[in-house]
N, C-alpha and C positions, 0 to 999 in steps of 0.2 A: 889814936887810939879810938876808933868807931867803934857802936854798939847798935847789933840787933837789935828792931825794937819787936819783931817777932820770935825769937828765943833767945834773947837777953847775952849771947854769947857778947865778948870783947875781942877785939882783933885788930893790929896795926892793916889787914886787911880785909876793913870794911871803910868804905867810904863812910863817913860822917856828915855830908850831903846827901846822899841815899838814904843810909842808915838801916840799909837791911845785908842781909849773906847773902852769896849764890844761894846754898842750896834751900834756903827757904824761898830766894825767888824763884826756885826750880821746882821746889816741894810743893809750896803752898800758894799757889797763882790771886785765891781768892784774901786771903792772909796780908799777904804785899801789894794790893792794885792800889789801897788808898794811899802809900808812901809812894809809891811811883809814881803815882799822880800830882802828890804835892809835890815831890822834888823838880818833876817839869813844868808845873806852874810859876814853881818859884826862876827857873832858870829862864824860864823864856821871858816871862815878865821884865827883867831887867832889861831885856831889849825891845820891849813890845812887840812879841810875837806871840801870835796862838799860842797858847799852851801845847794844842794836837791839830791838826790837820781837822776843819770845820765839815761836819757833813749836816747842812740844815735842810730842812725840808722845802722850802720857799728861798732862793739862790742860787746862784751861776756856776757852772761847771767849770772847774779848768783842768784840763786833761792834758796837761805839759807832761808833769810826772805821774806817774802812779802812787800818789798818795788822793790824786782826783779830789783837790779840795771840792767841796759843794760851799763857795765864799756870802755869806749877810751881805745886806744892801748896807755899803756905806763899811765895812772892814777889809781886811785884807786876807788870803791867805794862808800855808803855814810858812813858805818861805819867805814873806813879806815882800815878793816884789809885785802882785799883783790882788789889785784893789777893784770891788763891786761899787763903780759910783756911779748912783741914779741907773741900775740896771745894765750896763754895760763894764765889761773888765777890761780893765786897764792897766798898762805895766809893757815894761819892755817885751818885744817878741822876735821880731827876725833880724831888723835890720840895726840893733843897738843893745848894750847890754851892759849891765853892772859887772865889770870885767876889768881887770887890772893885766899886763902882759911883762914878760923880759928875755933877754935871751937866756939863755944858761949852756955854757958851753958842756960839750959831749966827750967824752960819756959823763954822765951825769947821775944823783945818783937816787931815779925815778924806782918804783916799786920791781920793776922788769927789766932792771939795767942787768941784771945776772944772762937773760937768757933774749935779751932783744939786739937787733940788727944794732944799734950807736951802742950800743956795749959788748958786744960780741963780734958783729959783721956777720950775723947769720944771714942768710939771704943773698948774698953777695952774688955779682953782680946789679942782679934786679933791682933790691930792696936796701941796698947797702952801699957806701961810698968805697968800703975800707973792706979786707976779709980781716977781720981782727974792731978794735975800738973806733969810733972815728974820731979821732982826735984831730982838731981845725976846724968841724964845723959844730950847727947849736941845734937845739931843740930848743923853740919857743914856746916857754911854758906860763899857760893861760890860765889866771886863776878867776872862779866865777864867786860872784862879792852873793853870794846863795846858799842855801841847801835843804834835802828836803828831808834831811833828821836831824834830830838835837842831840847827837852823842857829847854825852855827860863829861868826857874823860876829854874831847876835842881837840887836837893840837894845833888844829889854827881858825880858833874860835874868834878869833878878832872880826873875820870876815862880815861879822851879824852884826856890830858895829857901823860897816859900810852899806849894806844892806838899805838902809834909809840916804843916809849921809852921803855917798858918794855918787859921781857926775856918770851919765848915762855914756858909754865908748860908740859912735860909728864902726859898723862894717868896714866901711871905706878908710877909717885912721888903721883900723884892726890890721888887713889886707900890708898894707904900705909898710907898716913892722918884717914884712917880710922880704930877707933877703937871699943871695944865691946860695949862700952859705950855711942856712936853718934847711933841716935832712927833715925833721919831724916836727910837728905841733903836737904839745900834750895838753889836754883840757885837763883842771882839777879844780881845788877851791877847798872850802866849798864845795860844792858838785855840781859839774856840767848840767845836769838833771832839769831842772828847774828853768834853764835856761837853752836849750839844745837845741829849739829851732834855730838860733843865731849861731850856734857849735856847728851846727850841718849844713847852712848858708855859706857859713866865713871859709869849712869844707871844702864845698864842693868848687867854689871861688877864689880858694888859694890852688886848686888841684888843674883847676882850667888854664890858671896861670903861670902855674911849673915848668912850661918850656922845656922839656924835656928833663928836668931837674928831677931827682928821687925828693919826696915830701912824704914821710910815714905821717897817716893821723891819729893818734892815740889818747887812750883816755881813762884818768884813773878816779873812779864815780865808786860809790855805794850801790849803784846798779839797781836805783829804783829810779829806773824808765819807763815809759808810756810805751809799751810794744811795737806799735804801729812808728813810730820814734824809734827803737833803738834797732829793726833791720834797716835801716837806712845807717844809722852808726855803725853795726857789721856789714855793711856793705861800703861803704867809706873807707874801712881799715882793712878792710879782706883787699881790695885793689889798689890800697896802697903802701901795702907791709905794716900796716900799725898793730899794736895793740889795746885790746881790752881788757883793762885791770879792774877786776871785781874787789872790793873792799869787805870780805865777810864777817862783821863784828863778831856775831854768836850764831849758833846751832839752836841751842834751846830758844820760843820764839817767844816767854816771859822775859827770860833773859835779856833776850834782844832789846822787849820793850821797853826795860829797865833801863837799859843803856844809851839806847836810841830816841826811844817814845813812839818807836814806830814797829809795826811786827815785820818779821822776814821774807814770810809767804812771795810775795811776790818779786822779790829779788832772787829769792833759789828758783823761782820759776822764772827767770829773766836769764839765770847765770844758766841755766840747762837750755833754754834756746838757744844761745850763743854756741855753746857746745857742740852745738849739732854740724858748725860752718867748720870744724876744726880741718877736717879732712878735704876740704877746699883748698888749704895752702900751710900743708903741712911743713915747710921749710922754716917759715918762719912762726913762733907760736902767737894764735891770735887770741888767747883766754889765756889771763894767768888770774890766779888768787891771792891773795892776804888776809891775815889776821892780826891785829895786835891784841899784843899780851898782857891785858890790864891786869896787876897780883889780884888775887881777893877772887875775879871774877871769869877770868877768861884763861881756863886750866885742862887737863889734858880731857877730860871729857869733852869739852867744845871743842877740842882740835880733834879729837877718833870721829865726833859725827861729824865735822865738818867735811875730815878727809873722806871719808866713807862715802858720802853723798858726791865727791870728786869723783870718786874711783869707779863709780856704777857709768858716771859720764863719758871719763875718760883718764885712763890712770897718768896718762901724761902730760895733761894738762899742771903746766908749773907751779909750785903756792911755796910763797913767802912769807916765814913767821915772823912779826915784829917786835921787838924791843919800845915797850911804853917809856915815856916819860912823863911826870906826873904834872898834867895843865887843867886848866877851867874848874869844873868844878868836883875835881876828882882830884885833885894837886894835892891831897892831904896821902895819896898812896904811896908806896915805895916803888923804886925800881924792879924790871924784872929781871930774878933771877937768873942765873947760867944754867942751875940746876933745873929749872922751869921751861925755860926755851929747850935747854938740849932734853928735857925728857918726853916736852912734845914733840920735838924734829922724831924721835924712835915713834913715836906713837903716830905720827904718819905716815913713817917709811911703814911701820908692820900693818898699818890702814891698805896699802899696797900703793901709795904713790910713788912716781917714780924720781920728779926731780921736786927737791924741798933746798929750802934753806934758809938762815937766818938772816935778818937786817938790822940796822943799826945794832951792830954787834957792840959799839961802844958804848951802848946806853946798857948792857947789862954788868950788873954789880954782882 
């Protein structure tokens, strides 16, 4: 049972670690900002990561993700990968990355499996081997050991332990892992955004070597990418038949900051940018959105805001609502209820979205 430090209400839907309720976060930004700041400071301290993206007057600017950290001398950026050492920005860049990968038999349980070529056969025969699920083929699942957000409910939080301890992998080793039965590569993590130059170059080399084979380039991302690099991401996915899956965490900006440590404004701008290219390849969805229903924080109001935003761009953009499993610093929250999930589904439908589904149904209580 958590208690809100602002309004003093008690509820199992208030995270003890965050210590404030969703209504106070939405309605009283000034009253809740210190509690938000404290929670993120404590959560980052455990992994020796900066509390928030550094923005000092004298420092080196990193332009790889949209956080655009300005890193003080001797310190690291928000993702923990790059350090200002003697006035030079050091860390993995194009030919190496802190990353791991594995072969995942298709159809797999990715966010877009219900609308993508690997799960449905859409785009056959140009972008899919089968006129249906691609049984017998593989997705190369690429997990990056860093992230540009700090979600307090992170489902893959262990990557933070690997940011400093894992060894870098070379581009050469990555390319060796591809075989003729790999029909798609999906970058996730963590998030691909802090190591996007590696992913872009790896994708270009992989497509160059595919020798007439289908090879879709896909992304599961928080969307916090540098706009210039995002343009290259779009090009790679468009031409290969791949999908770009944005995880839109929250609609209210202060709630997004409370849950992830960073504003959602650049994420929404990037989502809108990618939506412009949907018409260039209608047979396979280019852009997919999802939202995790964090009990007590992500509710119908958040889903309505996100859904209306998507509808204005294109009502055909697939949107998946995901069930929550208690993790990381929000492990005291309950599972998502069936009632909330189906209410949110109906809210998204009423907002005008045409393609909606619920994922992780087995987690609903």
